[in-house]
NUVEX-552346 format. One record per residue (C-alpha): residue number from 1; residue in one letter; x, y, z. Coordinates in pm, whole numbers, padded with zeros to 5 digits. Layout:
BEGIN
   seq   type       px       py       pz
   NUM      A        X        Y        Z
...
***
This chain:
BEGIN
   seq   type       px       py       pz
     1      M    04861    00806    03904
     2      S    04807    00576    04191
     3      T    04634    00242    04168
     4      T    04340    00338    04378
     5      S    04276    00637    04161
     6      F    04291    00416    03855
     7      R    04031    00173    04004
     8      E    03808    00466    04115
     9      L    03815    00600    03748
    10      H    03704    00247    03614
    11      T    03426    00221    03894
    12      R    03267    00544    03834
    13      A    03240    00527    03457
    14      P    02978    00267    03428
    15      A    02762    00457    03680
    16      N    02791    00772    03482
    17      A    02698    00584    03174
    18      A    02405    00443    03352
    19      V    02281    00787    03459
    20      G    02320    00934    03123
    21      S    02119    00629    02961
    22      R    01831    00703    03208
    23      L    01830    01067    03114
    24      R    01805    00981    02738
    25      G    01524    00755    02814
    26      I    01325    01011    03015
    27      T    01375    01256    02713
    28      R    01238    01023    02461
    29      R    00933    00929    02682
    30      R    00852    01310    02720
    31      R    00883    01357    02348
    32      V    00639    01087    02259
    33      P    00327    01251    02405
    34      H    00399    01585    02245
    35      L    00427    01412    01924
    36      L    00100    01241    01956
    37      V   -00083    01576    02064
    38      G    00057    01714    01751
    39      V   -00066    01446    01518
    40      L   -00414    01474    01691
    41      L   -00424    01840    01635
    42      V   -00342    01814    01264
    43      V   -00600    01532    01209
    44      G   -00860    01741    01406
    45      C   -00806    02065    01220
    46      A   -00818    01862    00884
    47      T   -01136    01696    00984
    48      G   -01298    02010    01075
    49      G   -01203    02173    00767
    50      V   -01362    01909    00580
    51      I   -01671    01935    00769
    52      A   -01691    02314    00731
    53      A   -01641    02281    00365
    54      L   -01923    02047    00317
    55      Q   -02156    02263    00507
    56      M   -02054    02557    00335
    57      G   -02122    02366    00006
    58      E   -02478    02327    00107
    59      R   -02558    02679    00182
    60      V   -02679    02953   -00062
    61      P   -02712    03316   -00040
    62      V   -03060    03422    00015
    63      L   -03255    03738    00138
    64      M   -03391    03742    00482
    65      L   -03608    04009    00651
    66      A   -03397    04266    00851
    67      E   -03698    04455    00974
    68      P   -04071    04359    01027
    69      V   -04303    04468    00753
    70      T   -04645    04516    00711
    71      V   -04910    04383    00458
    72      G   -04939    04622    00167
    73      Q   -04605    04776    00231
    74      R   -04358    04794   -00065
    75      L   -04027    04620   -00006
    76      R   -03727    04812    00030
    77      A   -03369    04720    00021
    78      S   -03321    04822    00384
    79      D   -03605    04581    00476
    80      V   -03378    04275    00374
    81      R   -03025    04141    00439
    82      E   -02819    03853    00288
    83      V   -02764    03538    00481
    84      S   -02626    03201    00389
    85      V   -02843    02910    00473
    86      A   -02932    02550    00386
    87      I   -03231    02532    00180
    88      D   -03476    02264    00104
    89      A   -03567    02223   -00256
    90      G   -03910    02277   -00238
    91      L   -03877    02636   -00077
    92      E   -03903    02924   -00337
    93      V   -03677    03169   -00149
    94      V   -03534    03475   -00309
    95      S   -03165    03462   -00388
    96      A   -02948    03747   -00296
    97      E   -02875    03819   -00636
    98      A   -03243    03886   -00713
    99      I   -03264    04214   -00498
   100      D   -03339    04431   -00781
   101      E   -03624    04204   -00911
   102      V   -03824    04214   -00566
   103      E   -03738    04566   -00457
   104      G   -04063    04787   -00452
   105      E   -04285    04465   -00471
   106      L   -04604    04465   -00236
   107      L   -04598    04244    00078
   108      A   -04894    04023    00093
   109      Y   -04865    03946    00457
   110      S   -04739    04134    00784
   111      L   -04412    03927    00863
   112      P   -04166    03953    01145
   113      A   -03793    04018    01110
   114      G   -03606    03686    01047
   115      T   -03828    03568    00801
   116      L   -03693    03407    00470
   117      L   -03813    03609    00190
   118      S   -04016    03386   -00049
   119      R   -04192    03470   -00371
   120      Q   -04529    03345   -00185
   121      V   -04531    03658    00055
   122      L   -04491    03896   -00237
   123      G   -04811    04048   -00424
   124      E   -05151    04197   -00339
   125      A   -05297    04140    00011
   126      L   -05557    03866   -00035
   127      L   -05633    03734    00320
   128      P   -05524    03904    00655
   129      P   -05347    03704    00907
   130      T   -05534    03498    01181
   131      G   -05725    03738    01420
   132      E   -05709    04022    01189
   133      A   -05953    04177    00950
   134      V   -05989    04437    00670
   135      A   -06231    04705    00687
   136      A   -06305    04956    00419
   137      V   -06429    05322    00486
   138      G   -06519    05601    00257
   139      L   -06334    05906    00330
   140      N   -06360    06278    00213
   141      T   -06050    06519    00173
   142      G   -05947    06634    00508
   143      Q   -06018    06310    00678
   144      F   -05699    06159    00626
   145      P   -05342    06293    00529
   146      P   -05304    06358    00151
   147      H   -04983    06139    00122
   148      L   -05170    05829    00274
   149      Q   -05016    05508    00121
   150      P   -05042    05129    00162
   151      G   -04819    05012    00453
   152      H   -04879    05328    00659
   153      T   -04951    05265    01043
   154      V   -05244    05490    01123
   155      R   -05456    05591    01430
   156      V   -05823    05536    01345
   157      V   -06013    05831    01567
   158      A   -06383    05783    01553
   159      A   -06606    06039    01736
   160      R   -06985    06039    01791
   161      D   -07222    06319    01823
   162      G   -07431    06361    02150
   163      G   -07170    06454    02412
   164      L   -07254    06673    02713
   165      A   -07242    07019    02672
   166      G   -06925    07177    02727
   167      T   -06739    06843    02692
   168      A   -06585    06659    02385
   169      P   -06809    06403    02228
   170      P   -06719    06035    02308
   171      R   -06476    05867    02076
   172      E   -06254    05564    02026
   173      A   -05914    05515    01869
   174      W   -05766    05221    01717
   175      E   -05431    05143    01551
   176      A   -05448    04984    01187
   177      V   -05231    04934    00888
   178      V   -05343    05073    00548
   179      T   -05371    04795    00298
   180      A   -05512    04991   -00004
   181      V   -05601    05351   -00108
   182      E   -05849    05379   -00396
   183      Y   -06002    05705   -00518
   184      E   -06380    05669   -00638
   185      A   -06415    05956   -00895
   186      D   -06813    05912   -00918
   187      A   -06854    05935   -00554
   188      R   -06579    06195   -00481
   189      L   -06458    05955   -00223
   190      T   -06124    05794   -00130
   191      V   -06183    05430   -00007
   192      V   -05931    05340    00247
   193      S   -05886    04962    00348
   194      L   -05744    04903    00699
   195      Q   -05621    04587    00855
   196      L   -05688    04595    01246
   197      P   -05799    04333    01493
   198      R   -06113    04153    01402
   199      N   -06318    04293    01677
   200      R   -06182    04668    01595
   201      A   -06271    04603    01241
   202      E   -06628    04527    01322
   203      D   -06655    04829    01543
   204      L   -06519    05050    01261
   205      A   -06764    04904    01013
   206      D   -07039    05016    01238
   207      W   -06916    05373    01274
   208      P   -07048    05658    01067
   209      A   -06784    05732    00794
   210      D   -06796    06105    00826
   211      A   -06710    06083    01205
   212      I   -06393    05898    01126
   213      R   -06033    06061    01100
   214      L   -05698    05890    01017
   215      V   -05369    05981    01179
   216      V   -05053    05855    01040
   217      V   -04816    05748    01303
   218      A   -04492    05557    01328
   219      G   -04531    05178    01296
   220      E   -04401    04924    01534
***
């Protein structure tokens, strides 16, 4: 080997060493951000798990109305569903485990779907909702379907005498919800209580009972 070649080898060695050192430095610098991201992800997941656990610990399974219900209707299992929610201590909601206890109970109010079921909304109807009223009519057999029950939605069809010859007598029709059905043996009448808008209830109370017919329809 010549003298020139020997010197060239010794001159190139430090340069190659410097390049290798720079590459190792770049590799180390690239690894640091990846490690930080990994640590942050682990911490974030752990924190999220703790928060989720705390929230789940505050929730209890209760019953919520899955379908709208009407006053006087008997609660069915299909009317409710189980949800997990955080509950204030003063609210007497019905737990999901108590479905057998409340199934078949009367609804004291008309309520929309999404309402949490509580003990206060169960029982006999005492007061109609705001803007509604309850009117009672005494009906004979044939003026209403024999299977009429509380909770049924009906069309109250009322017709007056005195129409023009060859024409149907003037009539009106209102939608109502049956809240009670009671048979009066002494009078041989069935007294049907109907919940409907206040102005319609007043009209119904002024109408002759023998001119009224009830037609059961699908409730909304």
